[in-house]
N, C-alpha and C positions, 0 to 999 in steps of 0.2 A: 511312401516318400516321392513315388511317383504321381499319384495324385497333386499331393502338395505344390509337385513341380510344375504341374498342368495350369493351377490355378495360380498359380504366380505369373505364368509366361501370359495367360487370360487377359489377367490385370493389367500388365504391362501394354498388351495389345490394344485393350480397349482406349487406356489411358493416353497413347498413341492416336489412336483414331479419332476420339474425342476432340484433343488438341489439333488435329490435322480439320476437323469440320468447324470447331471452333474459330479458327483462323481466316478460313473461308469465310464465315458467315461474317464474321466481324468486317472483313474485306468490302462486301457484298451493300452492306449497310452504314459505315463512317462515308461522313460528307468528303467531299473534293477540297472544298476549301479549308484550308489551314492557315494558322496563327502567322504574321511575320516573324514572333518568338519560336513557333515548331519550325518554321521553314529553318531561321538561323542555327537554332540546335542541331537540326538535321544535317547541313552544309556542313557546319563545325566537327558532328559527329564522324559523317561519312568521309571528310577530307583527310582525317586522321584517323586510320584502321588500327587498331590495336594487333602489332605483327603476332603476339602470342595466342590471340583468340584467333582458332583454325576450327573449322566445322570438322569433325569427326570423319574420317573416310570412310568411314561402312555406313555412316548415315547421311546420303544426302539429301538436299532441298528439293522436298517434292508437291510444294507450293505452286498450285497450278498458276501459270502465268497465262492471262489472255491475251489474244489475237491482235497482231494491231491493225486500227481502224484500215481498212483500206477502201474508201469511198470512190468509184473511179466514175469520170462523166463523160459523156457522148455525146460526140456531133448531132444535133437534131437536123432530121432530113426532112422535106426542102428545107434550105434556110429562108427568114423571112424575105428577103429583097435580093433578086441576082441580077438584075439590069442595071449596066450604068447609070449614073444619076449625080444627081450631087451630093458634097460631102453630107455624111451623118455627123454631127458634132454634138447631140445629146440622146439618153435613151432613157425611158421609166418604165415600170411596170406599175399597173394600179395593185391595190390590196389586197384583192382575191385571183392575181395572176390572168384575170382573164383578157386582156387589153397590154400591149406593148405600143407605148408612145415612142414615137422619133422626130427630131427638131434637124432641121438641113439648112445647108449651104444658102439655101435659095429662099428662103422665110417660110417654105411649105412645112406643113407639121402631117403626117402621117399616122394613124394609130391602125396597129395589127390586132387581128384576132389569133390569138394565141393558138387555140384549137386548132384552125385551118391554116396557119399561116401565109394568112390575105391579109390586105388591106382592107380594113371595115370601114374606116371615115379619112377624111383627109380636107384640109382646107390653108387659105394662104393667109396669114400672120399681117402683113402688111404689103401694099400695091408696088413700094420701090424694091422689094425685094431683099430688104434688108437681113443679112444671117440671122437665123432665129438658133441663138447660142446655146441655150441650154431649155429645157423641160422637165417637169415635174408634175405627177400627178398630186393634187393634195389629200391628205389624210382626211375620211370621212366618220371621225365620230358621231357627227349626228344626223348621220344618212343621207348626207347631199356627194351621191355617187358622181365619178367619172367625169368630175372636174380638172381639167389639167393647166398647170400655168405655164407658160410661155417667156422668154425673154429674149430682148433681140438687142444686137449691136447698135441699133439705134435709140437705146432707153427705154422702149417700150417694156412693162410689164401688163401681160393679158391673162384672164380669167376665160377660159373655154369649156362649155358642157360637150363632153364629147359628142353624145349620141343624137343631141339635137342640131350641130355643128354652130352656135351661137356664140356669141364673143359677149359674156356676162361681165365685165368689169375690165378698163383699160385705163393706164396711168402710163406718164412719163417721169422716167425719176432723173432730176438736173443735179450736175455739179455744184456745190456751193461756193467754187471759188469763180467758177467759168462761165456760169449760169448756161451750161449747153446741157444738152444731153446727156447721159450716163452711159455708155455703152456697159450691159449687162454680162457677165462672164459667169454667176456662180448665184445658184441659190438652194435654199433648204429648207423644209419645213419641220417645227417642233414634231415628234413624235402624236401628241393631241391635237396638233393644228391649230394650236393658239396662234406660235406668233412664226412670220417669217423671214428669214435670214438672207441678204441680199449683198453681192459684193461685184465690183468690177473695175473699170478705167480710173476712176477718181481715189481711188485707194481707202475710201471710205466702207465699211460695213455698215448697213443698216437693218433693225429689225422693225417690221410691220406687224400692228395689229390686226390680224387677217380678219376680225370682225368689221373692223372700223377703216381697216384700210388707210391708218395715218403710222409715220414713220414712230414711234416711241423713243427709240433708242438710235444715235449714231456712234459708232465707235471710229476715231479718228486723229490723228494729228492734231494736236491743241498746243501753241507755243504759249500764248497767254496763261493758260492754265498749269503747263508744264506737263501734256501729257504725250506719251508718244504712239504713234499708230503704223499702222503700213508706210512704207517709203515708196512703194511702188505697186504697180497693178496688181490686182486679187482675183485672183482664178479658181478659188476654193473655199468653201465654207462649210460647216458642218456641226451642229448641233451635239451635243453628249446623248449617248442610249440611256441614260440614266439619269442625269442631274439636267433638269430643264432648262436653268439659271447658266451650265456652260456654255460655251459656242468658240468653236477655233474656226482661225481661217488662216489662207497662206499663199503667196504668190508669188514676185518676179523680186522682193526686197528679200529671199533667204531666210527668212524667216516665219514660224508659226506661230500667232498667238493665241493665248487662251484668252477668254473676255468672259467675264461675269455678268449680268444682266442687274446686277446689283451694284455694281459699281462703273465709272465711266471708264477706266484705265483697264488695260489687261493683267491678269493675275502671274501669267508664267508667261515664257518665250522660249521656244524649240528654235536652236539655231540651226542653219544646213541646207535644209530642203529648199529646192530653186523649182517652186512648182508652176507648171506652166497647162495646168487642167483640172480635171474633176478628180485629183489625187489626193485625197485627204480624207481621213475617215478614223472614228474612236469607236474603243467598245473596252466600257471600264476603266481601266487605268494604262492600256494599249493605243497608242497612235500610230497608226500607218501613213505613211508620207511616202510618194513616189515623186521623183527629181528627172527635169532633163538634162541631164550630163552624163558624162561617158563612163560611170565607174559610179558602184555604192549607190544604186537609182532606186533603189527601194527599201524604206528601212520601218523596223519598229523602234517605237520610243516608250520610254515610261511619263505617264503624266504626270505624275509627283516629283520625281525628280530630273525632268527635262532632257532625262540624259538616255542616249542609244543605247537600245536593247541588242540588236540584229539586223545583220544585211540578210537580205533574202537574196538567192541566188537565181539568177534568170536564163530561163530556155536561151535566150538571146542575149548576151552580156552587154554590149554597147548599146540595147535599144534606149532610147528616150520615153518616159512611164507620162501616157498622158491623163489615165485613169487606173484609180486602183480602191477598192473598197471591199469589204468584209460581209462574208457570205451569212445572211440573216440566220439562218438553221444550220450552220455549219461552222462554228464561231472559229475553230483554228485556219477556216479557210478564207483566201483572198481572191479574188478576182481582179486580173492586172492586165492593163494592156497597153500599148505604144508605139512606137516607129517599125520599122521593117517587119509588119506583118505579126507583133507582137500579141496574145491573147491566149491569156491561160488562167486558170484556177489553182492556187499554189497550198497545200498545206504550212503554214508559218510554222509551224513546229518543226517539222521537219524538211523543208527545202522539198518536200516530193509534188511533182505536177500530177493532180489530179485529173485534168484536163487541158486540153491543147487543140487549138483551130490554128490552121495553118494560113491567114488573109497573104494575099496580095499585095496589099495595100495597109499601109498607118492604120491602125485603129485607134480613134479619136477617142472612144468613151465605150464603156462597160455599163452594167444594170445587173445586180443580182437581185431573186425572188425566191425565197422560201416560203414554199408553200404545203398545204397539209400532203401532198401526193407524192409532191417531190421537190427538186430543186431546179433554177435553169438560171442560166447568165445569159445575157445576148453582149453581142460585141457590134459595134455601129464603126464604118470603114470609111475611108475617101473612096471615091466612086460610086457611092451608094450600096453600098453591100453591108449587110446585116447577118448575123450568125448567130447560132443560140448552142450551148450545152445544155446537156439533161441530166441528172443524174435522181433515178427513182428511190425512193426509200420509205414508200409506204406502195400495198396493193389496195386498188384494181391499177396496172400498168399507165403511166403517164406520160402525155404525148407519143405515142406508138404509131 
């Protein structure tokens, strides 16, 4: 009887152990993605628990719980620029994170060496010192490295080869109705570098063929065709990160419009965001939009339904948002900058502040970069101040 009891007890423990290990193995191998049907089923199931179904008191749940992911970003010292100067309007890292380009209110462009934190190249984009309102490094799928696009308040679009400090292309964007130069406020490249989208004062969103430098599509109001476009200045454009046909734009008319390259009019509209800077981004089916309002300034929207998903809590509750963008290799995080010195990186799922910079002036722009060894987020402010938050994700140490 004693031996039979021992064998039965051992079999029971083995089954419990195998079940425990099997549960752990299944959890680590199953995909993070679930279908909408599964999500709906789980939501309905969890929202209505069976009151009679209770775990036995003598068998607590021993399933291992993974620790919460707590990435912490720290201020990179010294900052890129500390001396007083013209306002920083736009920032852009190149693809390998070697350079950080900044455009200024006096039309100057400075390109910083990220490793050294010092100015490596600088040039003036026009003699009249019209503000350089935006700057973007061009993607280099064909090995054409270190080419930067600069847009100005005088309507000029210029391509510069950074290391040789040569302007390799220049054009002036003209407003269709007034035939005057159109002030450029926003621009964004497709990830493959094939198309460039621009927007500005005249409310139109133009798409250029990057090779031919010609406009292949202009999204704007056409009363004859019954097409509705933006009704005021456009300050943000952003290509979808997965679908190369989709383009988002937003501005002063409190609408975010979703455009499809295959049709002339917007296919979706998100109402509400009053966008006054580069404060629009999209990742998958989630849209991030920042507004210049006294409340509910930073929001997440569902691209499919155009409904708001979440209001993000800001460390400075009444700050206007001038720029916000998802961090590429930290998919749950977003970089946010605005008035009253707001400059932070936030976990959008929890509201936790991953990193924060206390800027003395308004932060007009931010630019995140996810590299092989770590993540950086640069913030550009009024008065010429540029700072950077860094998080190490791999060895060797990054930017020590």
